[in-house]
TORDO-871713 format. One record per residue (C-alpha): residue in one letter; x, y, z. Coordinates in steps of 0.1 Angstrom, whole numbers, padded with zeros to 4 digits, always signed. Each point is the difference from the previous one (the first is absolute). Last residue first. Example, Ala and Ser with C-alpha at 12.3 -4.5 7.8 and 13.67 -1.06 7.14 Angstrom:
REM TORDO-871713
S+0137-0011+0071A-0014-0034+0007
***
This chain:
REM TORDO-871713
X+0274+0358+0295X+0026-0028-0017X-0008-0032+0011X-0035-0005+0010X-0017+0025-0025X+0029+0001-0029X+0000-0039-0003X-0037-0007+0005X-0013+0022-0030X+0027-0017-0022X-0009-0031+0013X-0040+0003-0007X+0016+0009-0034X+0018-0034-0007X-0030-0016+0016X-0026+0015-0025X+0027-0003-0029X-0001-0039+0010X-0036-0001-0006X-0002+0015-0031X+0024-0025-0014X-0016-0029+0013X-0030+0016-0021X+0023+0002-0029X+0012-0038+0004X-0038-0012+0003X-0007+0020-0033X+0033-0013-0019X-0016-0037+0010X-0035+0009-0017X+0019+0012-0028X+0022-0032-0003X-0030-0027+0001X+0012-0033-0001X+0039+0004-0005X+0002+0027+0027X-0027-0015+0021X+0030-0030+0010X+0018+0032+0017X-0021-0004+0031X+0017-0032+0012X+0036+0022+0005X+0004+0034-0011X-0038+0010+0007X+0000-0018+0033X+0032+0015+0012X-0012+0033-0011X-0034-0006+0023X+0020-0012+0027X+0025+0029-0004X-0028+0026+0002X-0014-0014+0034X+0033-0002+0017X+0003+0037-0012X-0034+0011+0014X+0008-0018+0035X+0031+0021-0001X-0023+0031-0001X-0021-0014+0030X+0035-0006+0016X+0008+0038-0007X-0029+0015+0012X-0007-0017+0032X+0038-0004+0009X+0003+0036-0003X-0035+0009+0016X+0008-0020+0032X+0037+0012+0000X-0012+0035+0002X-0023-0004+0026X+0025-0015+0022X+0014-0035+0012X-0029-0023-0007X+0010+0000-0038X+0032-0015+0012X+0037+0016+0003X+0014-0026+0024X+0038+0002-0017X-0008-0031-0016X-0030+0013-0014X+0014+0030-0017X+0028-0020-0014X-0025-0027-0013X-0023+0022-0016X+0026+0016-0020X+0016-0033-0010X-0035-0008-0013X-0003+0033-0018X+0032-0007-0017X-0012-0036-0008X-0034+0009-0016X+0012+0029-0025X+0025-0024-0011X-0028-0030-0002X-0021+0028-0021X+0031+0011-0021X+0003-0039-0010X-0037+0000-0011X+0005+0028-0020X+0030-0015-0018X-0016-0032-0007X-0026+0023-0016X+0024+0016-0023X+0016-0037-0011X-0035-0015-0001X-0011+0029-0023X+0032-0006-0021X-0007-0036-0007X-0039+0010-0009X+0013+0027-0028X-0035+0004-0016X+0008+0038-0002X-0034+0005+0027X+0018-0024+0017X+0033+0015+0004X-0017+0031+0009X-0021-0019+0028X+0037-0007+0014X+0015+0032-0006X-0028+0018+0023X+0009-0028+0028X+0037+0011-0006X-0005+0037+0002X-0024-0002+0034X+0025-0023+0016X+0028+0021-0009X-0021+0028+0025X-0002-0031+0023X+0038-0006+0006X+0007+0040-0001X-0026+0004+0029X+0014-0031+0019X+0036+0017-0002X-0015+0029+0015X-0015-0019+0027X+0033-0018+0006X+0017+0038+0004X-0029+0014+0020X+0004-0031+0026X-0027+0018+0027X+0017+0018+0031X-0012-0015+0034X-0029+0013+0016X+0012+0007+0035X-0022+0029+0002X-0034+0002-0020X+0008+0009-0037X-0012+0026+0002X-0004+0021+0029X-0031+0021+0009X-0019-0022-0016X-0032+0008-0018X+0011+0005-0034X+0019-0034+0002X-0032-0016+0006X-0022+0017-0020X+0027-0007-0031X+0000-0034+0010X-0035-0008+0002X-0006+0017-0038X+0029-0023-0009X-0020-0032+0011X-0033+0011-0016X+0016+0009-0034X+0017-0036+0004X-0036-0015+0001X-0015+0024-0023X+0026-0003-0026X-0003-0041+0003X-0039+0008-0010X+0010+0015-0028X+0024-0026-0011X-0025-0028+0001X-0021+0023-0024X+0031+0007-0020X+0005-0039-0003X-0037-0009-0004X-0002+0025-0031X+0033-0012-0015X-0011-0037+0004X-0032+0006-0017X+0014+0013-0030X-0005+0042-0004X-0024+0022-0019X-0020+0001+0027X-0038-0004-0014X+0013-0021-0033X+0025-0020+0023X+0034-0004-0020X+0010-0033-0012X+0019-0026+0016X-0016-0010+0032X-0031+0015-0016X-0020-0030+0000X+0007-0033+0016X+0001-0025-0021X-0014-0034+0011
***
């Protein structure tokens, strides 16, 4: 059975179902992170001393490195989709693999940052800043993990769709790319908000 509008654009929206679905999902994610950023701003504005006394300095060099890694991954995910548009599956797998590796590098660096804080006893219950820091960054980490799972599937067993329905496969990669750009954009807001300001 063929599901309509998985490949062709819907006449009422001008986009295929997957793209409409991902945009609606991302709108809900914007509301989720928007609420967290708003809460952070309200707490910070209402505090006389920020961050609270005894809060450790965040690792700005490591966070800067992670920002560069995620920006690089945004480029490689675009290149992977472009390779499919040019019917070059081999190049697609290289670029999607690079995107996946960038995501793993980000997670590895973040785990070192978490481990160093926890080792020194700086946990979410230590103070309000660390509570917000862990909540916002760990939620972002969960989104990175979700993106990596989808990329691994599309790179591996899901790639069978390329042979049977290449246009549908390209649509799936495009939706994954849109999600990954959102993940990167959230980090681009988290980085200055938590680490620099």
